[in-house]
Each structure stands twice: as structure tokens, then as C-alpha cells.
SESE-228168 format. One record per residue: residue in three letters; chain; x, y, z of N, C-alpha, C in turn. Coordinates in Angstrom, 3 decimals. Layout:
residues N
['ALA' 'A' [X Y Z] [X Y Z] [X Y Z]]
...
This chain:
residues 214
['MET' 'A' [-132.425 -14.537 -27.132] [-131.366 -15.695 -27.692] [-131.533 -17.435 -27.581]]
['ARG' 'A' [-131.331 -18.206 -28.302] [-131.899 -19.360 -27.947] [-130.654 -20.142 -26.954]]
['TYR' 'A' [-129.909 -19.902 -26.722] [-129.296 -20.293 -25.790] [-129.075 -19.675 -23.945]]
['GLU' 'A' [-128.633 -20.793 -23.974] [-128.473 -19.856 -22.175] [-126.784 -19.756 -21.468]]
['LEU' 'A' [-125.940 -19.991 -22.230] [-124.708 -19.860 -21.872] [-123.894 -20.453 -23.166]]
['VAL' 'A' [-122.742 -19.422 -23.332] [-122.160 -19.330 -24.073] [-120.883 -19.523 -24.069]]
['ILE' 'A' [-119.843 -20.728 -23.822] [-118.851 -21.015 -23.649] [-117.766 -20.726 -24.942]]
['PHE' 'A' [-116.987 -20.033 -24.735] [-115.885 -19.888 -25.553] [-114.515 -20.626 -25.365]]
['ASP' 'A' [-113.883 -20.805 -25.934] [-112.607 -21.266 -26.411] [-111.743 -20.006 -26.370]]
['ASN' 'A' [-110.638 -20.141 -25.607] [-109.923 -19.123 -25.805] [-108.720 -18.472 -26.320]]
['ASP' 'A' [-107.468 -19.160 -26.536] [-106.828 -19.098 -27.909] [-107.306 -19.420 -29.260]]
['GLY' 'A' [-106.983 -17.974 -30.238] [-107.805 -17.966 -30.934] [-108.782 -17.759 -31.449]]
['VAL' 'A' [-109.767 -17.489 -30.350] [-111.453 -17.031 -30.164] [-111.652 -15.692 -29.172]]
['LEU' 'A' [-111.114 -15.859 -28.331] [-110.469 -14.221 -27.261] [-109.333 -14.112 -27.750]]
['VAL' 'A' [-108.230 -14.461 -27.723] [-106.904 -13.630 -27.521] [-106.456 -14.549 -28.608]]
['ASP' 'A' [-105.526 -13.602 -29.758] [-104.828 -14.180 -31.261] [-103.455 -14.711 -30.795]]
['SER' 'A' [-103.680 -15.875 -29.606] [-102.332 -16.216 -29.193] [-101.994 -17.475 -30.175]]
['GLU' 'A' [-102.558 -18.378 -31.412] [-102.593 -19.359 -31.686] [-101.077 -19.007 -32.706]]
['PRO' 'A' [-101.176 -18.147 -33.465] [-99.684 -17.891 -34.252] [-98.765 -17.744 -33.396]]
['LEU' 'A' [-98.638 -17.231 -32.215] [-97.484 -17.221 -31.382] [-97.166 -18.341 -30.983]]
['ALA' 'A' [-97.911 -18.729 -30.419] [-97.905 -20.251 -29.409] [-97.279 -21.536 -30.097]]
['ASN' 'A' [-97.893 -21.545 -31.643] [-97.257 -22.703 -32.727] [-96.167 -22.141 -32.385]]
['THR' 'A' [-95.592 -20.679 -33.039] [-94.126 -20.277 -33.268] [-93.737 -21.118 -32.513]]
['VAL' 'A' [-93.472 -20.782 -31.604] [-92.980 -21.003 -30.327] [-92.125 -22.695 -30.293]]
['LEU' 'A' [-93.970 -23.476 -29.961] [-93.846 -24.975 -30.195] [-93.255 -25.508 -30.888]]
['SER' 'A' [-93.424 -25.097 -31.964] [-92.805 -25.734 -33.577] [-91.396 -25.598 -33.437]]
['GLY' 'A' [-90.853 -24.421 -33.136] [-89.669 -24.084 -32.860] [-88.878 -25.167 -31.908]]
['TYR' 'A' [-89.572 -24.557 -30.738] [-89.031 -25.754 -29.657] [-88.775 -27.166 -29.767]]
['LEU' 'A' [-90.079 -27.847 -30.605] [-89.952 -29.402 -30.602] [-88.485 -29.206 -31.910]]
['THR' 'A' [-88.269 -28.927 -33.208] [-87.487 -28.914 -33.858] [-86.465 -29.000 -33.123]]
['GLU' 'A' [-86.205 -27.716 -32.343] [-84.648 -27.405 -31.010] [-84.285 -28.821 -30.551]]
['LEU' 'A' [-85.651 -29.699 -30.237] [-84.925 -31.099 -29.582] [-84.839 -32.214 -30.195]]
['GLY' 'A' [-85.306 -32.022 -31.321] [-84.589 -32.743 -32.767] [-86.047 -33.939 -33.295]]
['HIS' 'A' [-86.994 -32.946 -32.940] [-88.134 -33.707 -33.408] [-88.725 -32.360 -34.718]]
['PRO' 'A' [-88.533 -32.437 -35.998] [-88.489 -31.609 -37.218] [-90.171 -31.271 -36.838]]
['THR' 'A' [-90.668 -29.948 -36.716] [-91.574 -29.545 -37.055] [-92.366 -28.218 -37.218]]
['SER' 'A' [-92.785 -28.310 -38.365] [-93.007 -27.283 -39.472] [-94.524 -26.416 -38.367]]
['TYR' 'A' [-94.365 -24.979 -38.666] [-95.626 -24.411 -37.984] [-96.677 -24.829 -38.413]]
['ASP' 'A' [-96.759 -25.120 -39.889] [-98.194 -25.753 -40.319] [-98.640 -26.896 -39.312]]
['GLU' 'A' [-97.415 -27.850 -38.982] [-97.666 -29.034 -38.496] [-98.480 -29.097 -37.318]]
['SER' 'A' [-97.840 -27.642 -36.172] [-97.962 -27.832 -35.151] [-99.773 -27.446 -35.160]]
['LEU' 'A' [-99.912 -26.715 -36.194] [-101.074 -26.269 -36.177] [-101.977 -27.350 -35.990]]
['ARG' 'A' [-101.466 -28.144 -37.125] [-102.391 -29.131 -37.457] [-102.931 -30.083 -36.871]]
['ASP' 'A' [-101.655 -30.525 -35.538] [-101.060 -31.592 -34.757] [-101.827 -31.044 -33.175]]
['TYR' 'A' [-101.608 -29.783 -33.019] [-101.723 -29.827 -31.764] [-102.662 -28.320 -31.441]]
['MET' 'A' [-103.585 -27.544 -32.536] [-103.773 -26.672 -31.970] [-105.400 -26.717 -31.437]]
['GLY' 'A' [-105.521 -26.658 -30.471] [-106.868 -26.756 -29.584] [-106.724 -27.573 -28.109]]
['SER' 'A' [-105.577 -27.991 -28.520] [-105.091 -29.307 -27.280] [-104.449 -28.670 -26.575]]
['ALA' 'A' [-104.276 -29.795 -24.768] [-104.063 -29.254 -23.728] [-102.528 -30.396 -24.064]]
['VAL' 'A' [-101.700 -29.618 -23.181] [-99.623 -29.999 -23.529] [-99.390 -31.737 -23.746]]
['HIS' 'A' [-100.373 -31.961 -23.419] [-100.114 -33.573 -22.867] [-100.561 -34.353 -24.283]]
['ARG' 'A' [-101.048 -33.956 -24.723] [-100.886 -34.347 -26.767] [-99.913 -33.934 -27.298]]
['VAL' 'A' [-99.204 -32.815 -26.806] [-97.808 -33.174 -27.646] [-96.723 -34.253 -27.003]]
['HIS' 'A' [-96.668 -34.140 -25.293] [-95.870 -35.378 -25.305] [-96.237 -37.289 -26.126]]
['ASP' 'A' [-97.935 -37.121 -25.659] [-98.490 -38.086 -26.241] [-97.214 -38.998 -27.716]]
['LEU' 'A' [-97.948 -37.384 -28.502] [-97.775 -37.897 -29.969] [-96.232 -38.190 -30.659]]
['VAL' 'A' [-95.270 -36.984 -29.485] [-93.920 -37.060 -30.317] [-93.809 -38.654 -29.473]]
['GLU' 'A' [-93.692 -39.410 -28.496] [-93.952 -40.663 -27.650] [-93.980 -41.463 -28.649]]
['GLU' 'A' [-95.808 -41.585 -29.242] [-96.276 -42.450 -30.476] [-95.301 -42.432 -31.186]]
['ARG' 'A' [-94.731 -41.277 -31.949] [-94.091 -41.192 -33.293] [-92.567 -41.492 -33.213]]
['THR' 'A' [-92.426 -41.206 -32.076] [-90.573 -41.610 -32.066] [-89.779 -42.469 -30.781]]
['GLY' 'A' [-90.907 -42.761 -30.208] [-90.688 -43.436 -29.105] [-89.643 -43.177 -27.917]]
['GLN' 'A' [-89.580 -41.334 -28.017] [-89.103 -40.779 -27.047] [-89.527 -39.953 -26.420]]
['LYS' 'A' [-89.306 -39.890 -25.287] [-90.003 -38.813 -24.431] [-89.572 -37.523 -24.510]]
['LEU' 'A' [-90.702 -36.189 -24.070] [-89.748 -35.349 -24.109] [-89.022 -35.012 -22.380]]
['PRO' 'A' [-88.114 -33.838 -22.176] [-87.804 -33.653 -21.302] [-88.486 -33.126 -20.007]]
['GLU' 'A' [-88.125 -33.718 -19.009] [-88.978 -33.334 -17.604] [-89.254 -31.808 -17.929]]
['ASP' 'A' [-88.612 -31.047 -17.992] [-88.927 -29.748 -17.825] [-89.579 -29.210 -19.237]]
['PHE' 'A' [-89.748 -29.720 -20.006] [-90.112 -29.315 -21.413] [-92.040 -28.578 -21.225]]
['ASP' 'A' [-92.087 -28.749 -20.788] [-93.762 -27.624 -19.943] [-93.336 -26.715 -19.632]]
['ALA' 'A' [-92.144 -26.876 -18.270] [-92.083 -25.291 -18.201] [-91.238 -24.190 -19.128]]
['THR' 'A' [-90.569 -25.378 -19.779] [-89.668 -24.430 -21.030] [-90.305 -23.591 -21.972]]
['LEU' 'A' [-91.617 -24.576 -22.401] [-92.507 -24.231 -23.266] [-93.825 -22.882 -22.760]]
['ASN' 'A' [-94.295 -23.076 -21.414] [-94.653 -21.552 -20.851] [-94.033 -20.626 -20.818]]
['THR' 'A' [-92.545 -20.535 -20.323] [-91.933 -19.335 -20.526] [-91.967 -18.989 -21.762]]
['ARG' 'A' [-91.666 -19.428 -22.973] [-90.986 -19.092 -23.709] [-92.537 -18.308 -24.522]]
['THR' 'A' [-93.621 -18.699 -24.263] [-94.996 -18.873 -25.086] [-95.148 -17.659 -24.091]]
['PHE' 'A' [-95.034 -17.465 -22.538] [-95.037 -16.252 -22.262] [-94.795 -15.220 -22.610]]
['ALA' 'A' [-93.212 -15.115 -23.055] [-92.867 -14.339 -23.066] [-92.887 -13.602 -24.666]]
['ALA' 'A' [-93.191 -14.601 -25.041] [-93.782 -14.118 -26.651] [-95.130 -13.666 -26.434]]
['PHE' 'A' [-96.339 -13.558 -25.622] [-97.290 -13.160 -25.321] [-97.485 -11.794 -24.880]]
['GLN' 'A' [-96.446 -11.610 -23.783] [-95.643 -10.169 -23.150] [-95.434 -9.385 -23.779]]
['ARG' 'A' [-94.706 -9.766 -25.617] [-94.128 -8.869 -26.201] [-95.194 -8.866 -27.618]]
['GLU' 'A' [-96.446 -9.647 -27.913] [-96.643 -9.290 -29.039] [-98.474 -9.821 -28.947]]
['LEU' 'A' [-99.086 -9.981 -28.076] [-100.318 -10.856 -27.770] [-101.457 -9.464 -27.973]]
['ALA' 'A' [-102.188 -9.928 -28.258] [-103.837 -8.904 -28.593] [-104.940 -9.627 -28.432]]
['ALA' 'A' [-105.928 -8.877 -28.217] [-107.244 -9.858 -28.279] [-107.696 -9.619 -29.913]]
['VAL' 'A' [-108.465 -10.855 -29.568] [-109.267 -11.360 -31.618] [-109.851 -10.222 -31.969]]
['ASP' 'A' [-109.451 -9.322 -32.846] [-110.493 -8.348 -33.170] [-112.032 -8.765 -33.180]]
['GLY' 'A' [-112.762 -7.595 -32.013] [-114.226 -7.629 -31.825] [-114.651 -8.292 -30.718]]
['ALA' 'A' [-113.266 -8.974 -30.195] [-113.991 -10.145 -28.969] [-114.177 -9.151 -27.946]]
['GLU' 'A' [-113.890 -8.193 -27.430] [-114.456 -7.074 -26.529] [-115.816 -6.933 -26.736]]
['GLU' 'A' [-116.016 -6.145 -27.947] [-117.184 -5.599 -28.437] [-118.327 -6.903 -28.086]]
['LEU' 'A' [-117.558 -7.770 -28.586] [-119.037 -9.027 -28.748] [-119.198 -9.286 -26.947]]
['LEU' 'A' [-118.536 -9.558 -25.787] [-118.260 -9.857 -24.508] [-119.255 -8.814 -24.121]]
['GLY' 'A' [-119.068 -7.542 -24.288] [-119.994 -6.326 -24.002] [-121.204 -6.047 -24.389]]
['LYS' 'A' [-121.317 -6.553 -25.506] [-123.113 -6.889 -25.910] [-123.112 -8.056 -25.018]]
['LEU' 'A' [-122.771 -9.090 -24.994] [-123.781 -10.055 -24.397] [-124.019 -10.258 -22.773]]
['VAL' 'A' [-122.769 -8.937 -22.007] [-123.141 -9.093 -20.515] [-124.471 -7.508 -20.938]]
['ALA' 'A' [-124.572 -6.494 -21.667] [-125.683 -5.735 -22.452] [-127.206 -6.712 -22.335]]
['ASP' 'A' [-126.766 -7.676 -23.183] [-128.159 -8.268 -23.143] [-128.505 -9.634 -21.995]]
['GLY' 'A' [-127.396 -9.758 -21.012] [-127.874 -10.726 -19.991] [-127.492 -11.672 -20.838]]
['VAL' 'A' [-126.870 -11.854 -21.210] [-126.501 -13.522 -21.349] [-125.123 -13.692 -20.893]]
['ASP' 'A' [-124.922 -15.262 -20.555] [-124.430 -15.742 -19.505] [-122.943 -16.909 -20.319]]
['TYR' 'A' [-122.114 -16.191 -19.879] [-120.786 -17.157 -20.536] [-119.694 -17.436 -19.795]]
['CYS' 'A' [-118.592 -18.043 -20.764] [-117.952 -18.584 -19.775] [-116.466 -18.735 -20.539]]
['VAL' 'A' [-115.487 -19.456 -19.942] [-114.059 -19.502 -20.776] [-114.044 -20.882 -20.539]]
['ALA' 'A' [-114.411 -21.793 -21.760] [-113.592 -23.168 -20.935] [-111.951 -23.603 -22.122]]
['SER' 'A' [-110.806 -23.589 -21.724] [-109.841 -23.660 -22.304] [-108.823 -24.741 -22.019]]
['SER' 'A' [-107.869 -25.337 -23.457] [-107.172 -26.022 -22.912] [-105.446 -26.025 -22.656]]
['GLY' 'A' [-105.471 -24.501 -22.499] [-104.549 -23.978 -21.819] [-104.468 -23.897 -20.592]]
['SER' 'A' [-103.617 -23.887 -19.618] [-103.513 -23.815 -17.992] [-104.364 -22.887 -17.404]]
['HIS' 'A' [-104.600 -22.245 -16.094] [-105.240 -21.125 -16.043] [-104.163 -20.010 -15.781]]
['GLU' 'A' [-102.815 -20.292 -15.693] [-101.842 -19.108 -15.801] [-101.893 -18.755 -17.530]]
['ARG' 'A' [-101.873 -19.868 -18.412] [-101.728 -19.229 -19.388] [-102.895 -18.189 -19.744]]
['ILE' 'A' [-104.043 -18.686 -19.189] [-105.256 -18.316 -19.594] [-105.179 -16.355 -19.081]]
['ARG' 'A' [-104.400 -16.671 -18.067] [-104.581 -15.242 -16.998] [-103.511 -14.532 -17.778]]
['VAL' 'A' [-102.832 -14.455 -17.843] [-101.369 -14.280 -18.555] [-102.212 -13.731 -19.960]]
['GLY' 'A' [-102.914 -14.439 -20.828] [-103.371 -13.911 -21.733] [-104.545 -12.716 -21.971]]
['HIS' 'A' [-104.814 -12.788 -20.774] [-106.019 -11.952 -20.731] [-105.467 -10.886 -19.883]]
['ARG' 'A' [-104.846 -10.970 -18.615] [-103.964 -9.324 -18.311] [-103.364 -8.796 -19.291]]
['LYS' 'A' [-102.494 -9.554 -19.944] [-102.108 -8.909 -21.403] [-102.714 -7.980 -21.972]]
['THR' 'A' [-104.110 -8.430 -22.665] [-105.258 -7.614 -23.605] [-106.014 -7.355 -22.962]]
['GLY' 'A' [-106.321 -7.480 -21.510] [-107.551 -6.845 -20.954] [-109.030 -7.097 -21.400]]
['ILE' 'A' [-108.847 -8.289 -21.443] [-109.771 -9.053 -21.572] [-110.343 -9.670 -20.457]]
['ASP' 'A' [-109.414 -10.081 -19.154] [-109.863 -10.224 -18.036] [-110.853 -9.254 -17.293]]
['GLN' 'A' [-110.935 -7.993 -17.692] [-112.079 -7.070 -17.121] [-113.274 -7.847 -17.364]]
['TRP' 'A' [-113.526 -8.755 -18.761] [-114.845 -8.965 -18.735] [-115.443 -10.235 -18.167]]
['PHE' 'A' [-114.149 -11.047 -17.107] [-114.171 -12.491 -16.881] [-114.144 -12.330 -15.255]]
['GLU' 'A' [-115.444 -13.327 -14.158] [-114.788 -13.302 -12.860] [-114.492 -14.681 -13.062]]
['GLU' 'A' [-113.452 -14.417 -11.674] [-112.926 -16.235 -11.543] [-113.248 -17.453 -11.646]]
['GLU' 'A' [-114.746 -17.528 -11.487] [-115.886 -18.464 -11.239] [-116.420 -18.917 -13.127]]
['TRP' 'A' [-115.460 -17.901 -13.823] [-115.994 -18.083 -15.454] [-115.192 -18.540 -16.196]]
['ILE' 'A' [-114.091 -19.182 -15.581] [-112.693 -19.738 -16.324] [-112.389 -21.074 -15.787]]
['PHE' 'A' [-112.713 -21.818 -16.873] [-112.599 -23.220 -17.048] [-111.318 -23.706 -17.957]]
['SER' 'A' [-110.115 -24.483 -17.041] [-108.983 -25.080 -17.929] [-108.988 -26.200 -18.044]]
['SER' 'A' [-108.480 -26.958 -18.939] [-108.135 -28.372 -19.027] [-107.594 -28.907 -17.556]]
['GLU' 'A' [-106.653 -28.738 -16.794] [-106.434 -28.870 -15.788] [-107.429 -29.165 -14.560]]
['ASP' 'A' [-108.922 -28.510 -14.903] [-109.755 -28.804 -13.971] [-110.309 -30.508 -14.021]]
['VAL' 'A' [-109.854 -31.083 -14.926] [-110.960 -32.107 -15.438] [-109.435 -33.275 -16.021]]
['GLY' 'A' [-109.753 -34.590 -16.019] [-109.005 -35.356 -16.312] [-108.499 -35.552 -17.748]]
['ARG' 'A' [-109.214 -35.252 -18.465] [-109.065 -35.013 -20.422] [-109.104 -33.928 -20.594]]
['GLY' 'A' [-108.424 -33.450 -22.094] [-108.907 -32.069 -22.497] [-109.329 -32.702 -23.436]]
['LYS' 'A' [-109.533 -31.746 -24.542] [-109.995 -31.826 -25.641] [-109.394 -32.478 -27.072]]
['PRO' 'A' [-109.957 -33.830 -27.070] [-111.167 -33.614 -27.825] [-112.353 -34.523 -26.813]]
['ALA' 'A' [-111.803 -35.248 -25.949] [-112.967 -35.234 -24.879] [-113.894 -34.534 -24.262]]
['PRO' 'A' [-114.629 -34.691 -24.293] [-115.836 -33.721 -23.833] [-116.141 -33.613 -22.159]]
['ASP' 'A' [-115.295 -33.548 -21.597] [-114.826 -33.350 -20.065] [-115.108 -31.914 -19.484]]
['LEU' 'A' [-114.155 -31.269 -20.527] [-114.370 -30.047 -20.043] [-115.318 -28.648 -20.263]]
['PHE' 'A' [-115.944 -29.272 -21.467] [-117.293 -28.421 -21.487] [-118.489 -29.003 -20.880]]
['LEU' 'A' [-118.568 -30.313 -20.541] [-119.371 -30.818 -19.444] [-119.149 -29.938 -18.693]]
['TYR' 'A' [-117.965 -29.982 -17.786] [-118.124 -29.420 -16.639] [-117.942 -27.533 -16.321]]
['ALA' 'A' [-117.612 -27.426 -17.491] [-118.218 -25.653 -17.496] [-119.272 -25.543 -17.164]]
['ALA' 'A' [-120.619 -26.151 -18.023] [-121.753 -26.043 -18.194] [-122.104 -26.898 -16.535]]
['GLU' 'A' [-121.621 -27.276 -16.111] [-121.910 -28.035 -14.531] [-121.983 -26.563 -13.554]]
['ARG' 'A' [-120.188 -26.738 -13.770] [-120.365 -25.150 -12.939] [-120.915 -23.762 -13.285]]
['MET' 'A' [-121.347 -23.696 -14.599] [-122.494 -22.746 -14.075] [-124.061 -22.886 -14.560]]
['GLY' 'A' [-123.850 -24.002 -14.273] [-125.530 -24.560 -14.060] [-126.777 -24.811 -14.872]]
['VAL' 'A' [-125.899 -24.683 -16.522] [-126.501 -24.424 -17.595] [-126.858 -26.443 -18.205]]
['ALA' 'A' [-127.803 -26.758 -18.761] [-127.871 -27.946 -19.270] [-126.733 -28.017 -20.668]]
['PRO' 'A' [-126.396 -29.234 -21.014] [-125.394 -29.063 -22.344] [-126.188 -28.356 -23.191]]
['GLU' 'A' [-127.412 -29.379 -23.253] [-128.356 -29.012 -24.960] [-129.014 -26.979 -24.772]]
['ARG' 'A' [-128.571 -26.173 -23.842] [-128.473 -25.150 -23.612] [-127.013 -23.976 -23.956]]
['CYS' 'A' [-126.312 -25.522 -24.366] [-124.990 -24.349 -23.943] [-124.665 -24.158 -25.760]]
['VAL' 'A' [-123.357 -23.040 -26.248] [-123.428 -23.207 -27.587] [-121.750 -22.928 -27.162]]
['VAL' 'A' [-120.989 -23.839 -27.984] [-119.420 -23.343 -28.120] [-119.371 -22.606 -29.041]]
['ILE' 'A' [-117.907 -21.827 -28.742] [-117.599 -20.721 -29.423] [-116.196 -21.242 -30.001]]
['GLU' 'A' [-115.296 -21.977 -31.075] [-114.681 -22.947 -31.548] [-113.736 -22.759 -32.660]]
['ASP' 'A' [-112.518 -22.648 -32.702] [-111.595 -22.800 -33.774] [-110.833 -23.702 -34.072]]
['SER' 'A' [-110.741 -24.982 -33.799] [-110.431 -26.122 -33.430] [-110.620 -27.303 -33.836]]
['PRO' 'A' [-110.554 -28.128 -34.997] [-110.988 -29.052 -35.214] [-111.445 -30.362 -33.699]]
['LEU' 'A' [-110.374 -30.219 -32.809] [-110.286 -31.189 -31.347] [-111.604 -30.245 -30.781]]
['GLY' 'A' [-111.383 -28.840 -31.039] [-112.435 -28.392 -29.864] [-114.100 -28.644 -30.362]]
['VAL' 'A' [-114.324 -28.668 -31.551] [-115.166 -29.290 -32.375] [-115.934 -30.195 -31.753]]
['GLU' 'A' [-114.592 -31.361 -32.075] [-115.171 -32.321 -31.706] [-115.257 -32.698 -30.136]]
['ALA' 'A' [-114.645 -31.757 -29.516] [-115.127 -32.190 -28.045] [-116.832 -31.513 -27.596]]
['ALA' 'A' [-117.120 -30.256 -28.144] [-118.211 -29.657 -28.142] [-119.440 -30.917 -28.493]]
['ARG' 'A' [-119.220 -31.285 -29.943] [-120.107 -31.914 -30.117] [-120.639 -33.517 -29.084]]
['ALA' 'A' [-119.548 -34.057 -28.825] [-119.339 -34.992 -28.060] [-120.062 -34.065 -26.514]]
['ALA' 'A' [-120.075 -33.132 -26.323] [-120.631 -32.482 -25.094] [-122.339 -32.606 -25.215]]
['GLY' 'A' [-123.148 -32.813 -26.515] [-123.921 -32.724 -26.610] [-124.668 -31.310 -27.075]]
['MET' 'A' [-123.373 -30.321 -27.846] [-123.499 -29.071 -27.401] [-123.603 -28.474 -28.635]]
['ASP' 'A' [-124.388 -27.600 -29.432] [-124.037 -27.140 -30.426] [-122.689 -25.966 -30.504]]
['VAL' 'A' [-121.847 -25.843 -31.497] [-121.049 -25.645 -31.731] [-120.707 -24.764 -33.275]]
['TYR' 'A' [-120.224 -23.309 -32.906] [-120.021 -22.080 -34.278] [-117.833 -22.260 -34.408]]
['GLY' 'A' [-118.026 -22.419 -35.637] [-116.410 -22.803 -35.825] [-116.210 -21.100 -36.052]]
['PHE' 'A' [-115.220 -20.869 -35.804] [-114.519 -19.287 -35.868] [-113.508 -19.659 -36.907]]
['THR' 'A' [-113.509 -19.218 -38.109] [-112.486 -19.734 -39.448] [-111.462 -18.638 -39.642]]
['SER' 'A' [-111.147 -17.908 -38.541] [-110.064 -16.434 -39.141] [-108.636 -17.379 -39.165]]
['MET' 'A' [-108.695 -18.502 -38.690] [-107.144 -19.289 -38.912] [-107.571 -20.871 -39.309]]
['MET' 'A' [-108.174 -21.430 -39.515] [-108.936 -22.730 -39.477] [-109.681 -22.665 -40.580]]
['PRO' 'A' [-109.388 -23.166 -41.981] [-110.146 -23.223 -42.872] [-111.635 -23.726 -42.414]]
['ALA' 'A' [-112.558 -23.202 -43.069] [-114.265 -23.981 -42.475] [-113.814 -25.549 -42.769]]
['ASP' 'A' [-113.424 -25.586 -44.292] [-113.516 -27.262 -44.919] [-112.866 -28.427 -43.469]]
['ARG' 'A' [-111.893 -27.637 -42.080] [-111.481 -28.535 -41.530] [-111.987 -28.907 -39.952]]
['LEU' 'A' [-113.184 -27.792 -39.815] [-113.953 -27.895 -38.944] [-115.272 -28.454 -38.838]]
['VAL' 'A' [-115.565 -29.521 -39.324] [-116.430 -30.627 -39.533] [-117.460 -30.700 -38.425]]
['GLY' 'A' [-118.585 -30.431 -39.013] [-119.509 -31.019 -38.183] [-119.871 -29.662 -37.126]]
['VAL' 'A' [-119.561 -28.309 -37.543] [-120.254 -27.131 -36.791] [-121.569 -26.720 -36.923]]
['THR' 'A' [-122.428 -25.864 -36.189] [-123.201 -25.888 -36.453] [-123.651 -24.349 -37.476]]
['ARG' 'A' [-122.752 -23.518 -37.208] [-122.610 -22.044 -38.187] [-120.667 -22.258 -38.225]]
['HIS' 'A' [-120.515 -21.781 -39.451] [-119.263 -21.089 -39.662] [-119.116 -19.570 -39.940]]
['PHE' 'A' [-118.279 -19.063 -38.627] [-118.559 -17.391 -39.278] [-116.910 -17.040 -39.422]]
['SER' 'A' [-116.598 -15.815 -40.464] [-114.916 -15.653 -40.070] [-114.670 -14.053 -38.905]]
['ASP' 'A' [-115.924 -13.716 -38.318] [-116.192 -12.169 -37.756] [-116.722 -12.226 -36.605]]
['MET' 'A' [-116.286 -11.724 -35.503] [-116.920 -11.898 -34.197] [-117.813 -11.142 -34.276]]
['ALA' 'A' [-118.485 -9.987 -34.834] [-119.064 -8.916 -35.163] [-120.573 -9.479 -36.200]]
['GLN' 'A' [-120.266 -10.806 -36.488] [-121.354 -11.768 -36.941] [-122.218 -12.484 -35.628]]
['LEU' 'A' [-121.648 -12.589 -35.131] [-122.033 -13.687 -33.947] [-123.394 -13.639 -33.057]]
['PRO' 'A' [-123.384 -12.099 -32.711] [-124.727 -11.901 -32.089] [-125.732 -12.463 -32.941]]
['GLU' 'A' [-125.704 -11.888 -34.110] [-127.269 -11.827 -35.196] [-126.729 -13.620 -35.344]]
['LEU' 'A' [-126.062 -14.464 -35.267] [-126.111 -16.173 -35.668] [-126.745 -16.808 -34.466]]
['LEU' 'A' [-126.045 -15.977 -33.344] [-126.969 -16.617 -31.823] [-128.226 -16.133 -31.437]]
['ALA' 'A' [-129.146 -15.169 -32.250] [-130.120 -14.745 -31.770] [-130.686 -15.940 -32.392]]
């Protein structure tokens, strides 16, 4: 295999959380007087940390979101996860193959550590990750599209950035991976390929990935 480390985004790549999370987010913002459609939520916030929601709302309206916004959003999102969340098709099979082939991997997500773990436990993905293989935007000063999170993950895993490949499904994540000097493979299950500009390769099915990475 050409890479020493595979870095997975989490939401939309390992767990099929983007439809649920963006339905909750767009509904909550609309409820607060900031009308946001599901498609607008995907466009503006998919792949980002929650601070981007605060920043864009204030930039566009001059208004701050409520102090309890994050806590309320988490409560609603986690409730949706508990009802409906599933692993991305083929994700567990892919992780099993990486283990069998002796390939190191980790997850680097814009979501909080709590969100990552809630999703992993619900879907059973947690069996494939040691604690030290999980990285969140909470661990660094800036989330995606800054490269900090991916660089931090590579450093902690002991692999040079140029020997890493990132698996991403959002434009912000692709931008972050490229800024980190890493190859990036764009997963197009939700985001059209033409929105994932600058990726090393596009793919639409997790079963395709082992051959692409070989």
C-alpha cells in the first residue's frame, strides 16, 4: 500500500450521520429565526465544527446564537442518532480489511469527542477504534478547513503528512487535507464529485477504496 496511515473523517464517511445532523441543525436554526434549509445546511456547515455555525450566523445577521445553542443542538442530534443512526455501508468491512492487511488508521472529525463516541457506540464502529486513534477538532485550535486537525492526527500517530491519505466527503475537509499536504480521496455518497475539488480520486462505494489505495 502506498500510504502508511489512513485518516478517516467520521460523519458521512464512517457513520451515516450527515442527513440526521443537518436536518436537526437546519430545523433548529430556523426555529431560532435564522431560516435555513437542509440543502443550505449541507452547503454551509457539512464537515465543519460548530464554531462555524456561530461565526456565519453572526457574520450574516449581526446576532449571536443563544449561549445554550451547542448543548441544545447536541441533545437533539444525539437523540436522532439513538433513533436512526447506522454505519455507512461497507465501512466496517473496510476497517476489517485494513486490520487484516496491517494498515494503520485513525479518525479525525470536526465533531466533538462525545459526538464521535455516541455515533460509534450506536453503530458498532467503536469495536474498530482504540481511544488513541480518535481525534476531534476539540483537540486543536482551529477546525476544518484549517489543516491543524489532520496534522495533529498524523503527528500523534507518528506518520509524516506526505505518507497519509485522508478519506473525506465534504469540501471543507478536502481543503483541510490539501492544506496539510496529504492526498485525499473524496467519497461522493452525498456530495457531488464536482463539489469535491482537488481530490486525488473520487469514489462512491467503500468497497472500491482498498483497490484505489493499493
